Structures are given as C-alpha cells and as structure tokens.
C-alpha positions in Angstrom: 21.0 -7.7 -4.4 24.1 -8.2 -2.2 23.4 -9.5 1.1 27.2 -10.4 2.3 26.9 -8.1 5.2 23.3 -9.7 6.8 23.7 -9.8 10.7 23.5 -12.6 11.8 24.2 -11.6 15.7 20.5 -9.7 16.3 19.5 -11.7 19.7 16.2 -10.1 21.4 14.9 -7.9 19.1 12.5 2.8 19.4 8.3 16.4 21.1 6.9 17.6 18.8 7.8 20.7 17.4 4.5 23.6 17.5 4.4 26.3 15.1 1.0 28.5 16.1 -0.3 28.9 13.2 -3.7 30.9 11.3 -6.3 29.1 12.1 -7.6 29.4 8.6 -3.9 27.9 7.7 -4.7 25.0 9.9 -7.8 24.5 8.1 -6.8 24.7 4.7 -3.6 22.4 6.3 -6.5 20.0 8.1 -8.6 20.2 4.5 -6.0 19.2 2.4 -4.1 16.5 3.5 -4.9 13.5 1.2 -5.5 11.5 4.8 -9.0 13.4 5.0 -9.4 13.7 0.8 -12.6 11.5 -0.7 -10.6 8.4 -2.9 -11.5 10.2 -5.8 -9.4 13.1 -4.8 -6.3 11.7 -4.1 -3.7 11.6 -7.2 -3.1 8.7 -8.9 0.0 7.7 -11.0 -0.7 8.4 -14.5 2.8 6.2 -15.9 5.5 8.4 -17.8 3.5 8.8 -21.0 1.8 11.6 -19.4 5.4 13.1 -19.1 6.8 13.0 -22.1 5.6 16.3 -24.0 6.0 19.2 -21.3 9.4 17.3 -19.9 11.1 16.0 -23.3 14.2 17.2 -21.9 14.0 15.2 -18.6 12.3 12.8 -20.7 15.2 12.3 -23.2 18.1 12.4 -20.4 15.9 9.8 -18.4 15.8 7.7 -21.3 18.9 4.1 -21.0 19.5 6.2 -17.0 20.5 3.0 -14.6 16.5 4.2 -13.7 15.2 3.2 -16.9 16.8 0.4 -17.3 15.9 -0.7 -13.9 13.6 -4.0 -14.6 12.3 -4.9 -16.9 10.6 -7.9 -19.8 12.9 -10.7 -20.8 12.9 -10.0 -23.9 15.3 -10.3 -27.3 15.6 -6.2 -27.0 16.6 -6.5 -22.7 18.3 -9.4 -22.2 22.1 -8.5 -23.2 23.4 -11.8 -22.0 25.5 -14.4 -23.6 22.2 -17.2 -24.0 23.6 -19.2 -27.0 24.6 -22.3 -25.7 27.0 -21.1 -22.7 28.7 -23.2 -19.7 30.0 -21.8 -16.0 31.3 -23.1 -13.0 30.6 -21.9 -9.8 30.2 -23.3 -6.5 31.9 -26.4 -7.7 28.9 -27.5 -10.4 28.0 -27.1 -13.8 25.8 -24.4 -15.2 23.7 -23.8 -18.2 22.6 -20.3 -20.0 20.8 -21.0 -23.6 17.5 -20.2 -25.4 14.3 -22.5 -26.1 11.2 -22.2 -27.8 11.9 -18.1 -28.2 12.6 -18.5 -24.0 15.8 -17.5 -21.9 16.8 -21.0 -19.8 19.1 -21.4 -17.5 19.7 -24.7 -16.1 21.1 -24.6 -12.1 20.8 -25.9 -8.8 17.4 -25.2 -7.7 15.8 -25.3 -4.1 15.8 -29.0 -3.8 19.6 -28.3 -4.6 19.7 -30.3 -7.8 20.1 -28.9 -11.1 17.3 -28.3 -13.0 15.8 -26.0 -16.1 14.8 -22.1 -15.4 12.7 -19.4 -17.0 14.1 -16.2 -17.5 11.1 -13.9 -17.0 12.8 -10.2 -15.7 16.3 -9.4 -16.2 17.4 -6.0 -13.9 19.5 -2.9 -14.6 22.5 -3.9 -17.1 25.3 -1.8 -15.8 28.6 -3.3 -15.6 26.1 -6.4 -14.3 22.7 -7.6 -15.6 20.9 -9.9 -13.8 18.1 -12.9 -13.9 14.6 -13.2 -12.5 13.3 -16.9 -12.8 9.5 -17.4 -10.7 8.7 -18.7 -8.4 4.8 -20.4 -6.3 3.8 -17.4 -4.1 4.2 -14.7 -6.2 8.1 -15.0 -5.3 10.6 -14.3 -8.2 14.3 -15.0 -8.0 17.6 -13.3 -8.1 19.8 -16.3 -10.1 22.8 -15.8 -8.9 24.8 -16.6 -13.0 25.1 -13.3 -13.7 25.8 -11.6 -16.4 29.1 -9.2 -16.3 28.0 -6.2 -18.9 31.9 -4.6 -19.2 33.8 -7.8 -20.2 30.6 -9.7 -21.3 31.6 -12.8 -20.0 29.2 -14.7 -17.6 30.0 -15.2 -13.4 28.7 -16.6 -10.4 27.8 -14.7 -8.0 28.2 -16.2 -5.2 31.8 -17.5 -6.2 32.2 -13.7 -6.7 31.0 -12.5 -2.6 31.0 -15.7 -0.3 34.5 -16.7 -2.0 35.1 -18.7 1.5 31.6 -20.2 1.8 29.9 -22.9 0.0 26.4 -21.8 -0.5 24.0 -24.6 -1.2 19.6 -24.7 -1.3 19.9 -24.8 2.9 22.3 -21.4 3.3 19.7 -18.8 3.4 21.8 -17.1 1.7 20.5 -19.5 -2.1 20.4 -17.8 -4.2 16.1 -19.6 -4.0 16.2 -17.9 -0.2 14.9 -14.7 0.9 18.7 -13.5 0.9 17.7 -12.9 -3.1 14.3 -13.1 -3.5 13.2 -10.0 -5.8 9.6 -8.7 -3.4 10.9 -8.1 -0.2 15.3 -7.2 -1.7 15.3 -5.8 -4.3 11.7 -4.2 -6.0 10.9 -1.1 -4.0 13.8 0.7 -5.8 13.8 -1.5 -9.0 9.4 0.3 -9.4 7.6 2.6 -9.5 4.2 2.4 -7.2 5.3 -1.1 -5.1 3.3 -2.3 -3.1 4.7 -5.4 -2.0 2.4 -6.9 -0.6 3.3 -10.1 1.1 0.4 -12.1 3.5 1.8 -13.1 6.5 -0.4 -15.9 7.3 -0.3 -17.6 3.8 3.2 -16.4 3.0 3.2 -14.9 -0.2 3.5 -12.9 -2.2 0.9 -10.4 -5.0 3.6 -7.7 -5.3 2.2 -4.7 -7.8 3.9 -1.9 -9.3 2.4 1.4 -12.0 5.6 0.7 -14.3 8.2 -2.2 -13.9 11.5 0.6 -13.6 12.3 3.8 -11.6 10.3 5.9 -13.9 8.7 10.0 -13.3 6.6 9.1 -10.9 8.9 7.6 -8.8 10.4 10.6 -7.3 8.3 12.7 -8.0 4.9 11.5 -6.3 1.3 10.1 -8.2 1.0 12.4 -11.4 -2.7 13.2 -12.1 -3.2 16.4 -9.8 0.2 17.4 -11.5 -1.3 16.7 -15.0 -4.9 18.3 -14.0 -2.8 21.3 -13.3 -1.5 21.7 -16.6 -4.6 21.0 -18.5 -6.3 24.2 -16.2 -6.2 27.9 -17.5 -3.8 29.6 -15.7 -6.5 31.5 -13.2 -7.8 28.3 -12.5 -4.4 27.3 -10.7 -4.4 29.1 -7.4 -5.9 26.0 -5.3 -2.9 23.7 -6.4 0.0 23.8 -4.4 3.4 22.7 -6.2 1.8 22.5 -9.4 0.3 19.8 -8.3 2.9 17.3 -7.2 3.3 15.6 -3.7 6.8 15.8 -3.4 8.9 18.7 -3.8 12.4 19.1 -5.5 12.3 22.6 -5.8 12.7 25.5 -3.9 13.7 23.2 -0.5 17.3 23.2 1.1 19.1 20.6 1.1 18.6 17.9 3.7 14.9 18.7 1.9 16.7 17.3 -1.1 18.8 14.9 -0.4 16.1 12.7 1.5 14.7 12.9 -1.2 16.8 9.8 -2.6 16.9 8.5 1.5 14.1 5.7 0.7 16.8 4.2 -2.4 20.3 4.7 -1.7 20.2 4.1 1.5 21.0 0.9 3.9 17.9 0.8 6.1 14.7 -0.9 7.6 11.6 -0.1 5.8 8.0 0.5 8.0 5.3 0.3 5.6 5.0 1.3 1.5 6.2 4.5 0.7 3.9 7.0 0.9 5.0 10.2 -1.5 2.3 12.4 0.5 3.6 11.5 4.0 6.7 13.8 4.6 10.0 12.5 6.8 11.5 9.7 5.3 11.0 8.6 8.8 7.7 7.5 8.2 8.7 5.3 5.6 12.3 3.6 6.3 14.8 4.3 8.7 18.2 4.5 7.6 21.4 2.3 9.6 23.8 4.3 11.1 27.2 4.3 9.4 28.3 2.1 12.6 30.5 -1.7 12.9 29.8 -4.1 11.7 28.2 -3.3 8.1 31.4 0.2 8.7 34.0 0.9 9.7 34.3 2.3 13.0 35.1 6.0 11.3 31.6 5.5 9.8 33.8 4.3 6.3 32.4 2.0 3.8 32.3 -1.5 4.4 29.4 -3.8 2.7 27.3 -2.9 0.5 26.4 0.3 2.3 25.2 3.0 -0.7 25.7 6.4 -0.9 23.8 8.1 2.1 25.4 7.2 5.8 28.4 8.3 3.4 26.8 12.0 1.9 25.5 12.6 5.7 29.2 12.6 7.0 31.0 14.5 4.5 31.9 18.5 3.8 29.9 18.8 1.1 26.9 18.2 2.9 27.3 19.9 5.5 27.9 23.5 3.2 24.4 22.3 1.3 26.0 20.3 -1.1 23.3 18.0 -2.5 23.0 15.5 -4.9 22.3 17.6 -8.5 25.3 19.5 -7.8 27.5 17.0 -8.7 24.6 14.7 -11.2 22.2 14.7 -13.5 19.3 13.4 -11.4 17.3 12.2 -14.5 20.1 10.4 -16.5 22.2 10.0 -12.6 25.6 11.2 -14.6 27.5 13.9 -13.6 27.4 16.4 -15.0 31.4 17.1 -15.4 34.0 14.9 -16.2 37.1 14.1 -13.8 38.6 17.3 -11.7 35.9 19.2 -13.7 33.5 18.5 -11.4 34.9 19.5 -8.1 36.3 22.5 -9.7 33.2 24.2 -9.9 33.7 24.8 -6.0 37.5 24.2 -5.1 39.9 26.0 -7.1 41.8 24.1 -9.6 45.2 27.0 -8.9 44.8 24.8 -4.6 43.9 21.7 -5.5 44.8 20.5 -8.3 48.6 21.2 -8.4 51.9 18.5 -7.1 51.9 20.4 -3.9 48.3 19.1 -3.0 48.3 15.8 -4.5 52.1 15.2 -4.8 51.1 12.2 -7.9 52.8 12.3 -10.9 50.6 13.9 -13.8 49.9 11.3 -16.7 52.8 10.3 -19.3 54.8 11.0 -16.7 57.8 8.4 -16.1 56.4 5.5 -13.4 54.4 1.9 -12.8 50.5 1.5 -12.4 49.7 0.1 -8.5 47.2 -2.3 -8.7 45.0 -1.6 -5.0 43.7 -3.8 -2.5 40.6 -4.0 -4.7 42.4 -5.0 -7.9 41.9 -1.6 -9.3 44.9 -0.4 -11.0 45.8 2.9 -11.4 47.8 4.0 -14.3 50.5 7.2 -13.5 48.3 10.1 -13.1 45.8 8.3 -11.5 46.7 10.0 -8.6 45.7 13.6 -9.3 42.3 12.7 -10.2 40.3 13.7 -6.5 38.2 11.3 -6.2 40.7 8.3 -5.5 42.2 9.7 -2.8 39.3 11.0 -1.8 36.2 8.8 -2.6 37.9 5.8 -2.9 36.0 2.6 -3.8 35.3 -0.8 -3.3 33.9 -3.5 -5.4 30.4 -4.4 -5.0 27.8 -7.6 -6.4 31.4 -8.6 -8.4 31.9 -5.9 -10.8 30.1 -2.9 -9.2 32.4 -0.3 -8.3 30.7 2.3 -6.0 32.8 5.3 -4.1 32.6 6.3 -0.7 30.5 9.4 -0.9 31.8 10.8 2.5 34.7 12.6 0.6 37.1 12.7 3.7 40.8 13.3 3.8 43.7 9.9 3.8 44.6 9.4 7.5 46.8 6.6 7.3 47.2 6.8 11.0 44.2 6.4 12.0 44.5 2.6 10.3 47.9 2.5 12.2 45.2 3.2 15.4 42.8 1.8 14.9 42.8 -1.1 11.3 40.6 1.3 9.4 41.5 2.0 5.2 43.3 4.5 4.1 43.4 6.2 -0.1 47.4 5.7 -0.2 47.5 2.2 0.9 44.5 0.8 -0.6 45.8 2.1 -3.5 49.5 1.2 -2.7 48.0 -2.2 -1.4 52.1 -4.3 -1.5 53.0 -0.5 1.3 52.1 0.0 5.1 50.0 2.2 6.8 53.2 3.6 8.5 54.6 4.4 4.9 52.0 6.5 3.9 51.9 7.7 7.1 55.6 8.9 7.1 54.4 10.7 3.8 51.6 12.6 4.8 54.2 14.3 7.9 56.0 14.4 4.5 53.6 16.5 3.3 51.7 18.0 5.6 52.8 18.4 8.9 52.7 16.6 12.2 49.4 17.8 13.2 46.2 15.8 12.7 42.1 16.8 13.3 40.6 15.3 15.6 38.0 12.4 14.1 34.8 10.9 16.3 36.0 7.5 15.1 38.9 7.7 18.1 35.5 8.3 20.3 34.0 5.4 19.3 36.9 2.9 19.3 37.6 4.5 23.2 33.4 3.2 23.7 33.7 -0.2 22.4 36.9 -0.5 24.1 35.6 0.5 27.5 37.7 4.1 27.8 35.6 6.2 30.5 36.9 9.1 29.0 35.1 8.0 26.0 31.5 9.4 27.3 33.0 13.1 28.2 33.8 13.0 24.4 31.0 11.5 22.9 28.4 13.5 24.6 30.9 16.7 22.9 30.3 15.1 19.9 26.3 14.4 20.0 25.6 17.9 21.4 27.7 19.5 18.6 26.3 21.0 15.5 28.8 21.2 13.4 29.1 16.7 13.7 27.8 15.2 10.9 23.7 14.6 12.0 24.1 10.6 11.7 27.4 10.8 13.8 26.2 12.8 16.4 23.0 10.2 16.8 25.1 7.3 16.3 27.3 9.0 19.7 24.2 8.7 21.2 22.4 5.3 21.2 26.8 4.4 21.7 26.2 6.6 24.7 22.8 4.3 26.2 24.9 1.1 25.3 27.8 2.3 27.4 27.2 4.3 29.6 24.2 5.5 30.6 24.9 7.4 33.4 26.5 9.7 31.6 23.2 10.2 29.2 20.9 11.3 31.9 21.7 14.8 31.8 21.2 15.4 28.1 18.7 12.7 27.6 15.8 15.4 27.2 17.4 17.6 25.0 17.7 14.5 22.4 14.1 13.9 22.7 12.3 16.6 22.5 14.9 17.8 18.9 13.1 19.0 15.4 15.4 15.8 14.1 13.7 12.8 13.6 16.7 10.8 14.3 17.8 12.4 17.0 14.4 11.6 18.6 14.6 8.0 17.8 18.5 7.3 18.9 17.4 9.2 22.3 14.5 6.3 22.3 17.2 3.9 21.4 19.6 4.9 24.3 17.2 4.6 27.0 18.4 1.2 28.6 16.6 1.0 31.8 13.1 0.7 32.8 13.1 3.4 35.4 9.9 5.1 36.3 12.0 7.7 34.7 12.8 5.7 31.3 8.9 4.6 30.9 8.2 8.9 31.6 10.7 9.5 28.7 9.7 6.6 26.1 5.5 7.8 27.1 5.9 11.3 25.0 7.4 8.8 21.7 3.6 7.1 21.5 1.8 10.4 19.8 5.6 11.8 18.1 5.3 13.1 15.3 7.0 10.7 13.0 6.2 6.7 12.7 10.2 5.4 13.4 9.7 7.0 17.1 5.9 6.3 17.7 7.3 2.7 16.8 10.0 2.3 18.6 8.4 4.0 21.3 6.1 1.1 21.8 8.5 -1.4 21.7 10.8 -0.8 24.7 7.2 -0.1 26.6 5.8 -3.4 25.7 8.7 -5.4 26.7 7.8 -3.8 30.0 4.4 -4.5 30.2 1.9 -3.1 30.1 0.9 -2.8 33.1 3.0 -0.2 33.2 1.5 2.3 31.3 -0.4 4.8 32.5 -4.7 5.4 32.3 -4.0 8.5 30.1 -1.6 6.9 27.6 -3.8 3.9 27.5 -5.5 4.9 24.6 -1.6 6.6 22.5 -0.1 3.1 23.5 -2.9 1.3 21.4 -3.0 3.5 18.4 0.3 2.7 18.9 1.1 -0.7 19.4 -1.4 -1.4 15.8 0.6 0.6 13.9 3.7 -1.4 15.6 1.6 -4.5 14.7 1.8 -3.3 10.8 5.3 -2.7 10.4 6.0 -6.4 11.3 3.6 -7.2 9.7 5.1 -5.8 6.3 8.4 -7.1 6.9 7.6 -10.7 8.4 8.9 -12.2 5.4 12.2 -11.9 6.4 13.2 -14.2 9.4 14.7 -11.2 11.7 11.0 -10.0 10.6 9.2 -13.7 11.9 11.3 -13.5 15.3 10.9 -9.4 15.5 6.9 -10.4 15.1 7.3 -14.1 18.0 8.8 -11.7 19.8 6.2 -9.5 19.9 3.5 -12.5 19.9 6.2 -13.1 23.1 5.3 -10.2 24.6 1.4 -10.0 24.1 1.3 -13.9 26.3 0.3 -14.6 22.7 2.6 -18.1 23.3 1.4 -20.6 20.4 1.7 -17.2 18.0 5.2 -16.7 18.9 5.9 -20.6 18.8 4.6 -20.6 15.1 6.9 -17.7 14.0 10.0 -18.8 15.9 9.7 -22.1 14.1 9.1 -19.7 10.8 12.5 -17.7 11.1 14.5 -21.0 12.2 13.4 -22.3 9.2 13.4 -20.1 6.6 17.6 -18.8 7.8 19.3 -22.0 10.0 21.8 -20.1 10.7 19.3 -17.9 13.4 20.7 -20.3 15.5 19.6 -18.4 18.7 16.0 -18.6 18.0 16.4 -21.9 19.7 17.4 -19.9 22.6 14.2 -17.7 22.9 12.2 -21.4 21.9 13.5 -23.4 24.8 12.9 -19.7 27.5 9.2 -20.2 25.7 8.6 -23.8 26.0 10.0 -23.1 29.7 7.3 -20.2 30.5 4.4 -22.8 28.8 5.8 -25.5 30.7 7.4 -27.9 28.7 9.9 -28.2 29.7 11.0 -31.3 27.7 11.0 -29.9 24.9 12.8 -26.5 26.4 15.9 -28.9 27.3 15.7 -31.0 23.9 16.3 -26.4 22.6 18.8 -25.2 25.2 21.3 -28.0 24.8 21.1 -27.7 20.3 21.8 -24.3 21.3 24.2 -24.6 23.5 26.0 -27.1 20.8 26.6 -24.2 18.6 27.5 -21.8 20.8 29.1 -23.6 23.9 30.5 -20.5 25.0 27.4 -18.4 26.0 27.0 -18.4 29.5 23.8 -16.5 29.3 22.2 -19.4 27.9 24.4 -21.8 30.1 23.4 -20.6 33.1 19.3 -20.5 32.2 20.0 -24.2 31.0 21.6 -25.0 34.5 18.3 -23.4 36.5 16.2 -25.8 33.8 18.5 -28.8 35.4 17.2 -27.4 39.0 13.7 -27.6 38.0 13.5 -30.5 36.0 15.7 -32.6 39.0 18.9 -33.1 37.0 20.7 -32.0 39.9 23.9 -33.0 39.1 23.8 -32.1 36.1 22.5 -28.5 37.0 25.9 -28.6 39.7 28.7 -29.6 37.3 26.5 -26.2 34.5 26.6 -23.8 36.8 30.4 -24.1 38.1 30.8 -24.3 34.1 29.2 -21.0 33.8 31.1 -19.7 38.1 34.4 -20.6 35.8 33.5 -18.6 32.8 31.7 -15.3 33.8 33.9 -15.4 37.9 32.5 -12.2 38.2 28.1 -12.6 38.1 27.4 -13.1 42.5 23.7 -15.0 41.7 25.7 -18.0 39.9 27.5 -18.5 43.3 23.8 -18.2 45.1 22.5 -20.8 43.0 26.2 -22.9 43.6 25.7 -22.6 46.9 21.9 -23.0 47.4 22.6 -26.5 44.8 25.7 -27.8 47.7 22.7 -27.2 49.9 20.4 -29.2 49.2 22.7 -32.3 48.5 24.0 -32.0 52.1 27.2 -30.1 51.6 27.1 -27.0 53.4 30.9 -27.0 54.1 30.6 -26.2 50.5 27.4 -24.4 50.1 28.6 -22.0 53.1 32.5 -21.6 50.9 30.0 -20.1 47.9 28.1 -17.6 50.2 31.1 -16.3 50.8 32.1 -16.4 47.4 29.4 -14.2 46.7 30.2 -11.2 49.6 33.4 -11.4 47.4 32.2 -10.6 43.9 29.3 -8.1 45.7 30.1 -6.8 48.4 26.5 -5.2 49.2 23.8 -6.2 52.2 21.7 -8.3 50.1 24.7 -11.0 49.8 25.5 -11.3 53.0 22.2 -11.4 54.4 22.3 -14.3 52.3 24.4 -15.8 54.4 23.3 -14.5 57.1 19.9 -16.4 56.8 22.5 -19.6 55.9 23.6 -19.5 59.3 20.0 -19.3 60.4 17.7 -21.6 58.2 20.9 -24.1 59.1 21.2 -23.4 63.0 24.6 -21.8 62.9 23.8 -19.6 66.0 27.6 -18.2 66.3 28.5 -17.5 63.2 25.1 -15.5 62.8 25.7 -13.4 65.3 29.5 -13.4 64.2 27.6 -12.2 61.1 25.2 -10.4 62.1 27.4 -8.0 64.1 29.4 -7.2 61.4 27.3 -6.4 58.7 25.6 -3.7 61.5 29.4 -2.2 62.0 28.8 -2.1 58.5 24.9 -1.3 57.9 24.2 0.2 61.3 20.6 1.2 59.5 19.7 -2.9 59.4 16.7 -2.9 61.5 15.9 -6.6 60.5 19.5 -7.5 60.9 19.5 -6.1 64.5 15.8 -8.1 65.9 18.2 -11.2 64.3 21.1 -10.3 66.1 19.4 -9.3 70.0 17.5 -12.7 69.1 20.8 -14.6 69.2 22.1 -13.0 71.4 19.3 -13.7 74.2 19.8 -17.1 73.3 22.9 -17.7 73.2 23.7 -16.6 76.3 
C-alpha cells in the first residue's frame, strides 16, 4: 500500500450510441438484466471449491499464485516473517517482532506515538514481501510498516524505504495507523473476492465483508451460482443461459474487453462504489487515472506506484491487439515463457536477438556489471534481454521491482529536453544523457519519431503551437486512447478556445474515456457549455453522469432547464452515493464538504471540512475552504483566524491574500487591508481588480491622489471600457468635472457607441460652459 505519490495539491474539488434492435431482443435484454431480476434469481458467489472439479487445471495453476496468496489469516503456515524475538531499527525507534501464546506480536509506535504491543491478525501477500494487518476499533484493519522481505529473509521498515527523507510520526497521514495504510479503503477491494467496503460516513466506521479472503475464481469471472446451475443441467436444457451462466465474458472478446477485465485492480484509479460484475463498463466502477504528472513522467513513463493499465494502453502491443494472456498465464500470473522467448512469440529472433539490434555483449563475454539507478546489478549479457531496454522498471514498496508495461524505445533525446528517464541511463546511471544519445545516433541514425510528450511539455510551458498538436493527438486514432483523453483535458486546461470546434465530437464519442475527458475539459460555465454538460446527465456510464452533475452543481441549480430537473436530481443522488462511498479518505471528506457547500448546507460542509483536516493535517488548503464558508455564514472572526493560519502555511498564495484583504476591509481593519492588497499587487501586477480595490481603499481614506493613480494603473493593466468607466465614475463622484469631461471625450473617441458616456459628456459640457 505505497502512497508515496498521494496528492496534496487539489484545491476545490465530469451520447449514448443507440443500436436499433429487434423488439424481441429488446425485451430479452430488458427482462434478463440483473437489475430487473427477483433477488432469488440473481447470481450468487459460491466459492472456489465449486469450480475445482470441472476446472482442475486452472485451479492448480491458481494455487500458490499471487492471487491465491493475496491475503490470509495469520498462523504458523501463512506467516513467513521471523517472529523469534527479532528487533528492527526504523524511523528512530526500536521495533520488536515475537510470538506469545501462539500469537504473532509486533511492538511498535501506535496511534498516540507510544510504543506498544499489537497482534497480527492477517498476512498480506507473500513475495517479494509480506505485510501484516492489525485490527482497530471501528472495523478498521491497518497495515504495519514492519515488513518481511521474503527474497532476502530480513525485516525492513516500509516508511524508511519509501519516505527516505521524511519523518512519519503518528500525526502524519502516512503513518501506519492512519488512513493511508488502511486495509478497508486502500487494499481490500483488490485482495479479496466479493468485497463490500461497508463504510458508514456518519459514524466513520467499517463493516467490511468478503466471500473469500483471497482473489479467487469469482473475483474475475463473477458470481458462479448460475454457472453451477448451467453445469448441472443436461445440454438440451442450457439454451436459456448466456455465457455459460457467468456474468463476465473472458473468451470470445476483443483485446479491449479482455484488458478491461483487469482494470479495477491493475490500475491507478478512483472508485465509484463496490464492484458489480453484472455492469459491463469499467467506467461504472472505476475511473482509471490518465498518465500525467506528478504520478507519471510527462512522457507517460511510470514514476509513482502506477500499476500496469495506463502504461500498457500506451504500448504498441495494445495497439496491435495484444492482451494480458498473450504473455501471462492468467491463473498463475506467471509469464508463459522465460526471457526473450516470450517476445519471440511475435518478434523475429533473427532480427531482434542480434548485436545489430541490441548492441550489447552476450553473457560470458568480458566486461563489467553496471548498477542501475534503482540499485539493481545488471551483469554482462543483461543488455540482450528485451525487457531491460523496453520495459525498464524500478522498485516499489522497498523491494518490489516492477517493469514499465508501455514497451517504449529508449529516448535519451527526450531526457535531454524534458528530464524524462530512458533505459540507457537507468542502467548506466553513471553516464550522461548526452553519452547515451551519441550511441543511439551512431547505431540508429539521427532521425527521431515525434513523441506526444513534446506536445504536453509545450502545453505546460504555455506555448501557443501546442494547441494544434494536442488537437492532432486527440483526433488521431493511432495514438493511445488514454493519451488522446489526456490531450483533450490539457486542451480544456490550457487552450479552452481551441477545444471549442472539436469538443462536441468527443462528448458524443462511443469511448466513455473520451466523453469523460470532454466533460472535464469544460472550464467556462457559458450557456453553451451548460447545454453540453446537460447531455452527460443521462450518459450510459456512471463516471460521465457524476462528472456532469458535479460541474452543473457548481454552476447552480437555477441554470438547469425544467426538462432536465429529474435527470439532474437522479444524477445528483448518484453522485452523493459516490461521495459517501469515498468519504473514508480525507479528500473524499473534502469532496463531500464541497458538495454540501454547493448545496448551501453549510453545517454539513463545515463538519466534513473539519473531519478531512483532522484526518490529514497537511491538507492546509481546507482551512481556506472553511474561511470562505465562515465568511459566507457571517462568522468573520472565525474566517479571519483561518485565513491567517492558511496564509502562514502558504504565504505565496496571491488569491488567498486577495480574499483576505477584502475580508479585512469588511471587518473594518482598513490599514491591514490596504497593506495586504498592496502585497497582492506586488505579487500579481497583472490583475486589474487588485488596483481597483486599492484605489477604493485610498479613496475611503481620503487619499485622492493615490486613488486616482491606482485607477489609472487599472486601465494600464486592463485597457477596456469598464476600467475607463471606473475612473470616469471616480471623477464624477469627487466633482472633478474637467478631468471627467476630458476622460469622457477620450472614451468616446475609442468607444463611440458608449451611450452612457455620451450622456455624461453632454451634461458636463453644458455645466462647464
């Protein structure tokens, strides 16, 4: 459960293809859907023992696999760690592992930071590491940081391995007793079968259940009772069963469907609820993260614990319809072949297993081993292994080496330009990127293919030409689907105007990932964009519906046309259930608080803002949310206190300082308000309203000269009719008739159709003359 990449930066927490079917098929689909079946006819989980007799080969492959050993009760046969009075130094403390009365015990720092004894109730995994779970009140299981390295047979402290430069004490969200290392919310859904998280957001407790403690047959194939029923019938009685009575198809499907069967566990993602095998689209269960910074490198290479899915989607393999079982025995999890033989199922060995391709020495030839940047020792001959150049990996959770499944060509040139990794320097860590690039050029020439990373880097750098490149990526079927989705979202973030001509195509795309990204890309709440968001309320997938409704909710219910009211309320309730499901996490509580804030239920919003901040004190921006809430509810003393606390933690946040300056004006602290606003102007001189507010403060303090000066500076920053009208109004309010007339005439020369100014100028002329 490595959360080293847990994000702390979020601030304020997106068309159905109609097939014409014959009437009898429509009836069959409607009335055979699990949602329309009586409870007694719904498929139920029956356990692996009911599969064993007919599927003995698959069962034997599964026994002893990572799936089989995903979790178990702690006993003498399942615990691999040495509990014979062992000690371990970690995080500045001495931890002890021992047995007493047949129980496995660990002496370590608890919720209050004090050293105490904990009993291990469950084991988690078995190689290359095994973790241990401890029971806490409220139905929680927590993962100890004291971890057994099963390869080297030694204990190590997880926090020391992952958070090397950080002190993880009991107040830290990453401490083993806190939510970051909670089994119920972080681990359980992918380590047990038929997992129901059972989180109660009102009591902040769990009642987590599962059918089987490990990842068994039905975790992938779905509940098996109807399949058992099918198997027990004579062949002539099986015609009413589709897919042998199973809810999940694993054969006779394309590579997209096959890979999607693995997504919910083999991807970095957010969950929308407990997994339901009867619902086909992955976007009704989870939202896979796109391969973007900071969790991935800008070119999509693995960085944090990103698992496999987002990487594999970027690969040529996926584009060529390769799927998981082409390389892996899906029941054992093992590779089908050792070494390069796995790759030579498709790639010609006479071309690729040659020096002219890999340019590395064979095993046994003279040379020296290299130590990679991850600390792996690569012996002479390792450079001839396909995976080391095209699937370079790194360690996670201290000792778990995982390969990047994007199958990419090493690009030292992109490393030079963008700071991204490349396999050459990941192995030859002592050499420079330029050293590697010279060899690549010598071996393969100077030509380099365009890489989508170039567009993403240009977009983040504000380069105008990147908009055209992003559109080209988004519209090109040859690019990976998640890269196209990322291009759509980056267009919305950096170039919203460039997205307008193409966004409707993506809102109506048959791929739900594109529809979701198109929803997320809508930044401005114009009437046209509101119409676009409304289409998502009745989308085929939950992810799109909930994204649509949360954005519409921020726009305000008064902007929802009457004919969409029912769909809006239905999607709003669905979104609320997703928020309840994820409210065990601090960011989940934050999202729930934002939901209540937008619904004007300020007491509930306050409750969950405070709960999120209590759970993770490093989410300091929540203080800002609370400050806005208190200001909105008239509790300005509380608002002022939280503004001050937040600004102490984030002194460079000009937006917060600006809001604080306005609050100080509101509560009558004028001198401090003015000094705060002047500081904001120094930090963000391009903001016209800051100049205007400063001018109004000087006017209030009867410093007319300074007031006039800052209104003129407002015009310099935003030279438009509105800014010039502000200065004109100031002249009129202070009886500066000649200045007002002169300015009014200047405005009319630039804006001859400004009728209000015409009237003012005519009145001034008559008065002055």
